[in-house]
Structures are given as structure tokens and as C-alpha cells.
N, C-alpha and C positions, 0 to 999 in steps of 0.2 A: 543508789546514785550519790554523785558526790555532794556535798553541801556547796551551795551558791551555782551549783548549775542549773542550765535551761534548758526547755527545749521550744521548737519553734514549728511551726507546721504552714506551707511546705517544709521540708528541712532543706539548708541551703545547699549547694551543690558544687564544686570546685572543679576547676580545669586543670588540663594535666601538668601547669606548672605551680598548682596548688593556689591561683588567685581564685579569689570567690566570685564565681559567675554571675550577675545580675540577672534579676526575673524580668518578666514582661511590665510590672506595674512600674521598675525603676525608668525603663525603656520609654514606656510613655509620659512618665514626670519629666523628662529630660527633652522629649521632642516636641511636650507640649500639646499633646493629643491623648484621645481615651485607649483602652488596651483594646477594645474592638479594634480601632483603627490600627493600630499595630499588627494587629493579626493579621487584619487584610491586607496591609501594606508588605507583610515578610510573608506571606504566604502566594499572595499573587491572584487570591480570589475576592471578588467585590472591587466594586469602583474604590480609588482612590488616585487624587490627584498628582500628576508628575511632581510638584513640589513638595507635598506632604511626605510621599513614596520617600520621596531622598532625603527628606529631614529624617524620617524614622530609621532608614539604613544606616545612616551618618549616627545616629543616637545607638544605633544596637551595634555598630563596630566600635565607638568611643567605650561602649561599657563590657565589650567580648560576649555580648548575648547571643546566641544560639537557639534556635526554633528546635524544641524537641519532637522529634518525628514521634515518639510514643506516647507523649503525652497529648499530642495533636491527635492521633487516633484514637486513642480513650475519649478526647472528648468529643469528636465529631463522630466515631464509629465508623470512620472511615481509614484505610491504610496507606491513601495514595499512590495506587499500586494500580496497574491496568496491564491484565492478561491479553497478550496480542497469538493469535492461533492463525499458522501457515501450514501448509500440505507439503514443501519441501523449502529449504534454505539454498538448495544446488542452483537454484533458477536465478539470475541478475534481477528480474522485475521483483518479485516477491522480497529480494533484499531492498531494494529501490523504495518499496512501499515502506516497509519496516524502518529504514531512516528516516523518512521523511515523518511518519507517525511518532517514532522516539523524538525526535528534533521539537517538535510539538508538544508532546507530554513531557519535556523537559523544560520547556517555556512558562507550562501551566504549571510546575513543581510537583509532577508526578513521577513517578518510577515507572519501568516498563521490562514485565515477567514474558520470555517468548515460549512458546511452547511450540515446537517442530513436530510435525506428525509423518515424518518419512517413513518410521515403522510401520504405518500400516492400522489395522481396524482395530486390533486389540491395545495399541498406543493411545488411538482416538478415542475408545471407551473409555480407557483409564484418566484420561486427561478431563473428559467432560463429566465423567461419572465422580470424580473425587478432587482432582487439583483446583478445580474451577469452582467447585461447590464448595471450597472450604472458605474459610473469611480471610483471604491472602489477596484477593484482587478486589478491587470497587466495582468492574466493568469488564465488559470483553469486545477485544475488535477480532472477528474473523475477516482475513482475507483470503480472499481464493477457493472458499470453503463453501460447500452449498450446504447448509445445514439440516439436520432432521426436525421433524416436529417435537421429537421427545427432546433432541438436545436443547431445542429454543425455550420449552416449557420450562425444562428443569433450572435454566438460567433467569427465566424470568420468576421463576416461585421463590428464587432466592434475593429476589430484587436486585438482581443484578443488569442494568443498562447493558445494552447489545447492541452494535453497531456492524453490519455487513459493509465486505466490501469485494466489487466484483460481479454480482450479480443480484437480482431480486430475492429473498426470504419472507418467506410468509411469515408476517407480523414482526418484523423486524427493519428497523431502519436502516435501510440499503442504500449503498452508493453503488451503479450498477452502470456498466459499459455494454454498449449495443454493437458488440461483436460482427452482427450482420451488415449493420452499417458501417464499421470501420473497414472490412474487408471491401465491402460496395465501394467505397469511396477510393481505396488504392487500387482497383480494376479497371475504374470508370476514368482514373488520371490514363491508365497504359489505352485505353478505349480510345480517349482521347488523343492520344498522340498516333492514333492508326493502326494501333497493332489489333487483328483478330486471331493470332495465335497464339493465345495466352494460357500459359500452363500454371496450377495452382501446386504450391508445397506445403499441406496440412497436414494434422496430426491424424493417426487411425484410431480405432475401438479402444483401443487400450490406455489412451489420453482422452478420450470422451467422457471425462468424469463430471468434476464439479462444472456445474453451468454449460457443459455441453459446447464449451469454444471450440473444440476443433469441428464441429456441424456445424455451428452459428457461421464461421468465418466462412467455411467452405459454401454454406447458402447464400452467404453476401455476394461470394465471388461468382458464383452460377447465377444469380439474380441480375447481376449487372452484364452479365453476357446476354442473358434472355432479354432482357431490357433494351440491348442494342440488338438484336435479331441476330446476335453471333450462335451457332449451333456448339453444343456441347459434347467435349471428345473428352471420352474417360482416359485416353490414353495421354491427355495431358495433365492428369492429376498422378502425385507420388506422395505416398505418407513417409513422414518421418518424426523425430523423437523431439524436437523443437530444441535441437543444441546444432552448433557450427556442425562437427562431423557430420550428423544426419541429413542435414541440409546439402552438403557437399556430396554426399552418395545419391540421394535423390536429384540435384541437378546434373550429375554427371551422367545418368541413367536416361535423364529427360535429354541435355544437349547433345549428348553422344549417338544419339539416335540417328541415322541418315536421312530418313524419313520426317516428314512432317516435325522438324524442328520447330521448337516455339521460339518465336522472336521477343516474348517478356516472361516474367516469370513473376507471380504475386507468391509470397512465401508469409507464413503466419506468424512468423517472428523475425523479428531483426537476426537473431543468430543465423537462422537457415538462409535468411536472406544472404547474409556475409558469406557462408558456404558456398551458397550458386554463385555469387561473384569469383571466389578462388576457383571453383569448378571450370566456370568458362574460361577463366586466364590459363587453367591448366591443359584446355582443349586447344588453346589457341585461338580462342573466339574474344572478341573486344567488347568490353562493357563500358559504354549501352550500345555503340556502332552494330554490334551484330546481335546482342541480346539487352534486353534493359530488365532490371530488376527492382521489384519494390519491395520493401518490408512493413514490420507493424512494431510499434513501442519506441523507437527512438533510442536504443542501446546508447550505453556510454560510448561506443567505438563507430555508431553509426556514420557520425561527420567525417572520422576519419578514413571511412572507408568508403565517403562521396555516396551514401544511400539513400535515397528516397523512401521515406518511412509515413506511414503515420503515425504521428508522437501521440502518448497517452498518457505521460505526464505521471509516472510510478510515485514520484516524491511527493507531487502534489494530492496524489489521492489519499497517502498515508497521512497528510497536513489535512484534508477536508474529515478524512473519518475522525482525526481528535479534535476539530473545532465542531462536529454535530454531536460524538460525544461528550464535550464540557456542557450544550446545552441540556441533552439529559440528565448530567451528574448536578448541576444548578437547581436547587428547591424550587426557586420561584421563575423558573424558564418556564414559557408555555410551549414546550417543544411535542410535535406529535408523536405518538409510540411507533407507530408506521409509515412508512414511505419510502418511494420509490426516487431517489434523486438523480438523474442524469450524470454521468460523470465525461468531461470535457475532451475532446479528442482533435486533430490537426495534421492535416497533410502537409509534410515539409519535403520540397521538393531539392533534391540535389542532382549530381552529375551522372547518378547509374541509371537515369532513365531518359530516353530520347525518341524522336520520331520512329515510327517504322521502317526498316529498310525495303527500300524499293526494290 
């Protein structure tokens, strides 16, 4: 070491311009607050008044202070990263839930790592056995996935908070959608308009996987008919794949029949409902004068097609999931470890439904 040289700890860091970057102590002195207050203000964790938060932000900006994510992770044992697991990215609904979750996580100062399980069983096993169990994420949000007992146990054993979205998961704080009630509401809307020949386009056994969504929605449709004293007719059910082309083909078969043509259709997704509207028009039928159509989701194109639907607010579902997760991540929070919280839904009436033709 050269004579006169000195060492300091922690070592000073420089910016890309070579300017000495300030530490948290200097930011605290300039703002006239404690280092703990600076940490809370810049990380977004813990209460800080708006005035103090602004004062700290201004001091940090004047001093070119940037929070080190690595140092923060070492100090807290947190990565400030949340793993989000979805069965598919091809469906508009899942993408919308992810958007809501990502927006809420960014507001809380967290990153999002997405795991798409389109590849099937081997890919799912790899994600849950390896990726999520590494120290890469602080917590996990499972969207539209019915987790196994083993998957839940392994995550809990590693101390990773877990939130489920879509249906109930044993031992997990879950935000659940009542798919029976959702489709019952859609069907009751048509019954209230005087329709009795109401068809249903839903999923078949191929899609009856996580939370048995197609079965539940068909059950809601059938329960509404039974309660209204309307006989069930198997000929008025057509399976499809929850896509617009799938709904189009199913509706064309239903509406193209010369006998017992339905006057209304309940589709298990808005995409299938939009396909039904297009099929009706191609057959020379008018919506809603000849056939009424109702969907589920409130797809981004639903208003454009004038589609009556039961909204499930997918972006809000993602935001709700993050709000619940933040309660579990806060050490001082007295949050329950297991709960089933119902998600909101709402009938939105547009121009695709009308009174039954006489």
C-alpha cells in the first residue's frame, strides 16, 4: 500500500460519470430524518407521511442516491421479486390478471418473474421442484392453477407466502370466483327476458382441469333452468375450446339446426360469445332480434360487439392478489394463513340481448 493511502468501509462507489455517489446516511442528514425513515420512504415499505417521503426523494435526487437492490436483499433476506405461475399465456383473461398483478407489484417496489406452464406436467414439476424453491422469489401467486398438496407443502416448507387466484386451494389464502353463480346469473338474465330455448356453449372434458371451470359453469346454467321449471335439453349444449373460432363453430351448429333452434346462447367465455355473434350474422340471423347472446369475462372487445356479459374484472383480480400478498409479507401483519375470499362479478347488459321473439 502506498504511503498516505487510507481505507474506508463500506467503500465509496462511483456513478458511471465518475461522480462520488452518496450513501443513505448523507441522504438522511440532508432530509433531516433517520436512516430508517429514508429506507421506508424509498422502498415503499412502512408508513411515511407524504411530506416526508417527498423531502427524502428530493434529497436522494440532489445527491444522486440510488437504492442498491443487492444491498437491500442482503440486509432483509428478500429479493423483492414475486413468482407468478399461470397455466397459459394464450388466453386474454390470464394475461389481464398478470397485468393487474404486475402493476400492483411495481407500485410496491417488487419485480415479477413469470412462469408459464403451457408445456405440461414435466415443465410444471420443474418449476415447482426447482425454480420456485430457489432463493429467487419472496412469494408466489398461482393464477388459475389448482395446486397439489405436495406443491403447497414444498412452498410453505421454504417459508414462501402463497396466494391462489381462481378457486379454493387447501391451506392457501385463495381468491375464488363462484363459477356456478356467474353462469347462473347470465342464464337468469335470459330467462327474465322470456327465453326458454337457451343453449350453452362450454368446455368439454379436455378443459375440465383446474377448479373444474367448465363443469361448474354448466352446472350454473342447468341450475338456473331447473329453478325456472325449464326442461334441460342435451341438444342445446355444444363443447368448444374457449376461443372465438371455437365459439363460432359451436354456434353455427346450434343456430343452423332447422329444428329447436335456440333463441338465446350462454357462452362460458366472451371469446366464444363473440364467435357466436359472428356465426349468427353469417347465417343471416339478427342479434338480438333472432337470437340473444351473453358471455362471461367482459373481454376488451365485449363493448365493441355490444356483448352482454358477466364481468369478472381480471385486472382487479391481479391487484387483489398483490394486496393480499403484501399482508402476508409484512412481518407485523396479522393476516390469516388460509382463507377463501370471494371475487366480485357483475352483469353488464349491452345490446346483444333482448326479449325473446314471439
